[in-house]
C-alpha positions as CSV (number, residue, x, y, z in Angstrom):
1,X,86.4,134.3,81.8
2,X,82.6,133.5,81.4
3,X,81.4,130.1,82.4
4,X,78.7,128.2,80.6
5,X,76.9,125.4,82.3
6,X,75.3,122.7,80.1
7,X,73.2,119.8,81.4
8,X,74.1,116.3,80.3
9,X,71.3,115.1,78.1
10,X,72.5,112.1,76.2
11,X,75.1,109.3,76.3
12,X,77.5,111.2,74.2
13,X,77.6,113.9,76.8
14,X,77.7,111.5,79.7
15,X,80.8,110.0,78.2
16,X,82.4,113.4,78.1
17,X,81.4,113.8,81.7
18,X,83.1,110.6,82.6
19,X,86.3,111.4,80.6
20,X,86.9,114.9,81.9
21,X,89.1,113.7,84.8
22,X,91.5,112.1,82.3
23,X,92.2,115.6,81.0
24,X,92.4,117.2,84.4
25,X,94.7,114.6,85.9
26,X,96.8,113.7,83.0
27,X,100.2,112.5,84.3
28,X,99.2,112.9,87.9
29,X,100.9,110.1,89.7
30,X,98.4,109.8,92.5
31,X,95.1,109.7,90.6
32,X,93.6,106.3,90.0
33,X,91.1,106.1,87.1
34,X,88.2,103.8,87.3
35,X,87.1,101.7,84.3
36,X,85.1,103.9,82.0
37,X,82.4,101.3,81.5
38,X,81.9,101.0,85.3
39,X,81.5,104.7,85.7
40,X,79.0,104.9,82.8
41,X,77.0,102.1,84.3
42,X,76.9,103.8,87.7
43,X,75.7,107.0,86.2
44,X,73.1,105.6,83.8
45,X,69.5,105.4,84.9
46,X,68.9,102.2,83.0
47,X,71.9,100.4,84.5
48,X,72.1,101.5,88.2
49,X,69.4,100.0,90.6
50,X,69.9,103.0,92.9
51,X,67.6,104.9,90.5
52,X,64.7,103.0,92.0
53,X,64.9,105.7,94.8
54,X,67.3,108.3,93.4
55,X,67.1,110.9,90.8
56,X,70.3,112.5,89.3
57,X,71.3,115.3,87.0
58,X,74.7,116.0,85.6
59,X,76.3,119.2,84.4
60,X,79.4,120.2,82.5
61,X,81.1,123.6,82.7
62,X,82.6,125.2,79.6
63,X,84.9,128.1,78.9
64,X,85.5,129.1,75.3
65,X,84.1,125.8,74.2
66,X,86.3,123.7,76.4
67,X,85.2,121.5,79.3
68,X,86.6,122.8,82.5
69,X,84.5,121.1,85.2
70,X,81.7,118.7,86.0
71,X,79.2,117.9,88.9
72,X,76.4,115.5,89.6
73,X,73.4,116.4,91.7
74,X,71.7,113.4,93.5
75,X,68.3,113.4,95.0
76,X,68.3,110.4,97.4
77,X,64.8,109.9,98.6
78,X,65.7,107.0,100.9
79,X,68.2,109.3,102.7
80,X,65.6,112.0,103.2
81,X,63.1,109.6,104.5
82,X,65.4,107.6,106.8
83,X,67.4,110.5,108.3
84,X,64.7,113.2,108.0
85,X,67.3,115.4,106.3
86,X,66.0,117.3,103.3
87,X,69.4,117.4,101.6
88,X,70.6,117.2,98.0
89,X,73.8,115.3,97.4
90,X,76.6,116.3,95.0
91,X,79.4,114.2,93.7
92,X,81.6,113.5,90.6
93,X,82.8,117.1,91.2
94,X,85.9,118.1,89.3
95,X,87.1,121.5,88.1
96,X,90.1,123.5,87.1
97,X,91.6,126.0,89.5
98,X,89.2,128.8,88.8
99,X,86.7,129.8,91.5
100,X,84.3,131.0,88.9
101,X,84.0,127.4,87.5
102,X,83.5,125.7,90.9
103,X,81.1,128.4,92.0
104,X,79.0,128.1,88.8
105,X,78.8,124.3,89.2
106,X,77.8,124.4,92.9
107,X,75.2,127.1,92.3
108,X,73.7,125.0,89.6
109,X,73.2,122.1,92.1
110,X,72.0,124.6,94.8
111,X,69.4,126.0,92.4
112,X,68.0,122.5,91.8
113,X,68.0,121.9,95.6
114,X,65.9,125.1,96.0
115,X,63.5,124.1,93.3
116,X,62.9,120.8,95.2
117,X,62.3,122.7,98.5
118,X,65.4,121.1,100.2
119,X,67.3,122.9,103.0
120,X,70.9,121.9,102.2
121,X,73.5,120.5,99.8
122,X,76.2,118.0,101.0
123,X,78.9,116.0,99.4
124,X,80.8,114.6,97.7
125,X,78.6,111.6,98.4
126,X,77.2,109.1,95.9
127,X,74.1,107.1,95.4
128,X,75.1,104.6,98.1
129,X,77.7,104.2,100.8
130,X,79.5,101.8,98.4
131,X,80.1,104.7,96.0
132,X,83.3,106.8,96.5
133,X,82.6,109.6,99.0
134,X,84.5,112.5,100.6
135,X,86.8,115.2,99.2
136,X,90.5,114.7,100.0
137,X,91.7,117.4,102.5
138,X,95.0,115.8,103.6
139,X,97.3,113.4,101.7
140,X,97.5,115.0,98.3
141,X,100.8,113.3,97.7
142,X,99.6,109.8,98.7
143,X,98.5,107.2,96.2
144,X,94.8,106.9,95.7
145,X,92.8,103.6,95.7
146,X,90.0,102.0,93.7
147,X,87.4,103.1,96.3
148,X,88.3,106.7,96.7
149,X,88.3,110.0,94.9
150,X,91.5,111.9,94.3
151,X,91.5,115.7,94.0
152,X,94.0,118.5,94.0
153,X,94.7,120.6,97.1
154,X,92.8,123.6,95.7
155,X,89.4,121.7,95.8
156,X,88.7,122.2,99.6
157,X,89.9,125.8,99.4
158,X,87.2,126.5,96.9
159,X,84.6,124.7,99.0
160,X,85.4,127.0,101.9
161,X,85.4,130.0,99.6
162,X,81.9,129.2,98.4
163,X,80.4,128.9,101.9
164,X,80.7,125.1,102.5
165,X,81.7,123.8,106.0
166,X,82.7,120.4,107.3
167,X,79.9,117.9,108.0
168,X,82.0,114.8,108.7
169,X,85.4,113.4,108.0
170,X,86.8,110.0,107.0
171,X,90.4,109.0,107.8
172,X,92.6,106.5,106.1
173,X,95.6,104.5,107.3
174,X,98.5,102.8,105.7
175,X,99.5,99.6,107.5
176,X,102.9,97.9,107.4
177,X,102.2,94.2,107.5
178,X,104.3,91.7,109.6
179,X,106.1,88.8,108.1
180,X,104.9,86.4,110.9
181,X,101.4,86.0,112.4
182,X,100.7,87.8,115.6
183,X,100.4,85.1,118.2
184,X,98.3,87.2,120.6
185,X,95.7,87.8,118.0
186,X,95.7,84.1,117.1
187,X,95.1,83.0,120.6
188,X,92.3,85.6,121.2
189,X,90.7,84.5,118.0
190,X,90.6,80.9,119.1
191,X,89.0,81.8,122.4
192,X,86.4,84.1,120.8
193,X,85.3,81.3,118.4
194,X,85.0,78.7,121.1
195,X,83.3,80.9,123.6
196,X,80.6,82.1,121.1
197,X,80.2,78.7,119.4
198,X,81.2,80.2,116.0
199,X,83.5,79.0,113.2
200,X,85.2,80.4,110.1
201,X,83.6,79.5,106.8
202,X,85.9,77.2,104.9
203,X,85.3,78.5,101.4
204,X,87.8,77.1,98.9
205,X,86.4,78.7,95.8
206,X,84.2,81.6,94.7
207,X,81.4,79.0,94.2
208,X,81.5,78.1,97.9
209,X,81.3,81.8,98.8
210,X,78.5,82.8,96.4
211,X,75.6,81.3,98.3
212,X,76.4,83.5,101.3
213,X,76.3,86.7,99.3
214,X,72.7,87.6,100.3
215,X,73.5,87.1,103.9
216,X,76.6,89.2,103.6
217,X,74.7,92.1,102.1
218,X,71.9,91.8,104.7
219,X,74.5,91.9,107.4
220,X,76.1,95.0,105.7
221,X,72.7,96.7,105.9
222,X,72.3,95.9,109.5
223,X,75.8,96.7,110.7
224,X,76.2,100.0,108.7
225,X,72.7,101.4,109.3
226,X,73.7,104.1,111.7
227,X,76.8,105.3,109.8
228,X,76.8,108.7,108.1
229,X,74.5,108.9,105.1
230,X,73.9,105.2,104.8
231,X,70.7,103.9,103.3
232,X,69.8,100.3,103.0
233,X,70.7,98.4,99.8
234,X,67.7,97.0,97.9
235,X,67.5,93.5,96.7
236,X,68.3,94.6,93.2
237,X,71.3,96.5,94.3
238,X,72.5,93.4,96.3
239,X,72.2,91.3,93.1
240,X,74.0,93.8,91.0
241,X,76.9,94.2,93.5
242,X,77.2,90.4,93.7
243,X,77.4,90.1,90.0
244,X,79.9,92.9,89.7
245,X,82.3,92.2,92.5
246,X,82.1,88.5,93.4
247,X,83.8,87.6,90.2
248,X,86.9,89.4,91.5
249,X,87.2,88.4,95.1
250,X,89.4,85.6,96.4
251,X,87.9,83.4,99.2
252,X,91.0,83.4,101.4
253,X,90.9,87.3,101.4
254,X,87.2,87.3,102.4
255,X,86.9,85.7,105.9
256,X,83.3,84.9,106.9
257,X,82.3,83.9,110.4
258,X,79.1,81.9,110.8
259,X,77.2,80.5,113.9
260,X,76.0,77.0,114.6
261,X,73.1,77.5,112.2
262,X,75.4,78.6,109.3
263,X,74.2,82.2,109.7
264,X,76.7,84.9,108.8
265,X,77.6,87.0,111.9
266,X,80.7,88.8,110.6
267,X,82.8,89.2,107.4
268,X,85.7,91.1,106.0
269,X,86.4,91.9,102.3
270,X,89.9,92.6,101.2
271,X,91.6,92.4,97.8
272,X,95.0,92.8,96.3
273,X,95.5,96.5,95.4
274,X,94.3,97.3,91.9
275,X,95.7,100.9,92.0
276,X,98.8,100.3,89.7
277,X,96.7,98.1,87.3
278,X,94.0,100.7,87.0
279,X,96.6,103.4,86.3
280,X,98.1,101.2,83.5
281,X,94.7,100.3,82.1
282,X,93.7,104.0,81.8
283,X,90.0,103.3,82.1
284,X,89.9,100.5,79.5
285,X,89.4,96.9,80.2
286,X,90.3,95.8,76.7
287,X,92.6,94.9,75.1
288,X,95.2,95.1,77.9
289,X,93.4,96.4,81.0
290,X,92.1,93.0,81.7
291,X,95.7,91.6,81.7
292,X,96.9,94.3,84.1
293,X,94.0,93.6,86.5
294,X,94.5,89.8,86.4
295,X,98.2,90.3,87.0
296,X,97.5,92.5,90.1
297,X,95.2,89.9,91.5
298,X,97.8,87.1,91.1
299,X,101.0,88.9,92.1
300,X,101.0,92.0,94.4
301,X,102.7,93.4,97.5
302,X,99.8,95.6,98.6
303,X,96.3,95.0,99.8
304,X,93.2,97.1,100.1
305,X,90.7,96.6,103.0
306,X,87.2,97.4,101.8
307,X,84.5,96.3,104.2
308,X,84.2,94.9,107.7
309,X,80.8,94.2,109.2
310,X,79.9,92.4,112.5
311,X,76.3,91.7,113.6
312,X,75.4,94.1,116.3
313,X,74.5,91.2,118.6
314,X,78.2,90.1,118.4
315,X,79.9,93.6,118.5
316,X,82.3,94.0,121.4
317,X,82.9,90.2,121.7
318,X,86.2,90.0,119.9
319,X,85.2,89.0,116.4
320,X,87.5,91.6,115.0
321,X,90.4,89.5,116.3
322,X,89.1,86.5,114.3
323,X,88.8,88.5,111.1
324,X,92.3,90.0,111.6
325,X,93.8,86.6,112.3
326,X,92.3,85.2,109.1
327,X,93.4,88.2,107.1
328,X,97.0,88.3,108.5
329,X,97.6,84.7,107.6
330,X,96.2,85.2,104.0
331,X,98.3,88.4,103.6
332,X,101.6,86.7,104.8
333,X,101.0,83.8,102.4
334,X,100.5,86.2,99.5
335,X,103.5,88.3,100.4
336,X,101.7,91.5,101.0
337,X,103.8,94.1,102.8
338,X,101.5,97.1,102.9
339,X,97.7,97.6,103.2
340,X,95.3,100.5,102.8
341,X,92.5,100.8,105.3
342,X,90.5,103.0,103.0
343,X,88.0,105.5,104.5
344,X,86.5,105.0,108.0
345,X,84.7,107.7,109.8
346,X,86.9,109.7,112.2
347,X,84.5,108.9,115.0
348,X,84.7,105.1,114.4
349,X,87.2,104.4,117.2
350,X,86.4,100.7,117.3
351,X,87.8,100.2,113.8
352,X,90.8,102.5,114.4
353,X,91.7,100.5,117.6
354,X,92.4,97.5,115.4
355,X,95.4,99.2,113.8
356,X,97.4,99.3,117.1
357,X,98.4,95.7,116.2
358,X,100.3,97.1,113.2
359,X,102.9,99.7,112.4
360,X,100.5,102.3,111.0
361,X,100.2,105.9,109.9
362,X,97.1,108.0,109.3
363,X,98.1,109.5,105.9
364,X,94.8,110.7,104.3
365,X,91.7,112.5,105.4
366,X,88.6,113.3,103.3
367,X,85.6,115.4,104.1
368,X,81.9,115.7,103.3
369,X,81.0,119.3,103.1
370,X,77.7,120.9,103.7
371,X,76.0,124.2,102.9
372,X,72.6,125.4,104.3
373,X,70.4,127.1,101.8
């Protein structure tokens, strides 16, 4: 059946672009829909600060007048400059199980890359490292999370069929949480703090934590600078993320370690799982989505681990134990029994070494594909 590709040129079409997965994944128990308003804000040039150094185009695929696929192409100039890789990114890639559809969408992005004089296309990878990235290649019958894409098993098959190969993988773990704190971790945490003249920030409210937001994002830039595809966040992006996310976080789930001068040297960001709440909300904050989200924040048995960052000057000195000790006490107080690690590069053995303290299983894997033009 012929495939027609149409570029998104207005907000009405952009909304169709955002809503397509609701059709594709209707009744799928593992897919987690994001809030429609958040998706629109991320993709809009007038709302997302990443457009200071990015350019993006979006396309929809049609068959007989019906939408059957979507894809975003992203030109990230900061990536090209930092990594010296003239690549074009693709993301927000969804399609029915028809190789003609996936091929037409990928070839559209590839054609743009050639027009720009670029040498390769890779993805799924978003504007920044804080966007969802990676195509699921293992764990299709595992529950998704707020920070990850879900896709059907036929997706990676199509990628291989169209000449794409593995560039890097991320792995994910499910952790079974203890009902009592690990005494060994607690003792090590105490020694590490004393030896390095550090202490844990005692933030009792979001108001106490907010003044440290700029330092947290500065440290994120420093600690993540050598990870795959990472480009530094700008000041506007830091302000935007602070406004967007700090209203949801709970201080006891965000341990922050500071030195004698009150400088942030490590932090971890965790949250109660919003998976079930987002599935119930079906992309809408109002009128009931807000209630589902607030309910998940107050009462939950699952947690999501989002970000951990340690100043390079303190890496290898045991600060992971301090963060884990703080988090395990908070998780036990809240009655969490399971936690999702969310994606971590398969080569990041330091992070994966932490999970030896828990009953854990590696249950998902996602991939960034690449094709040389």
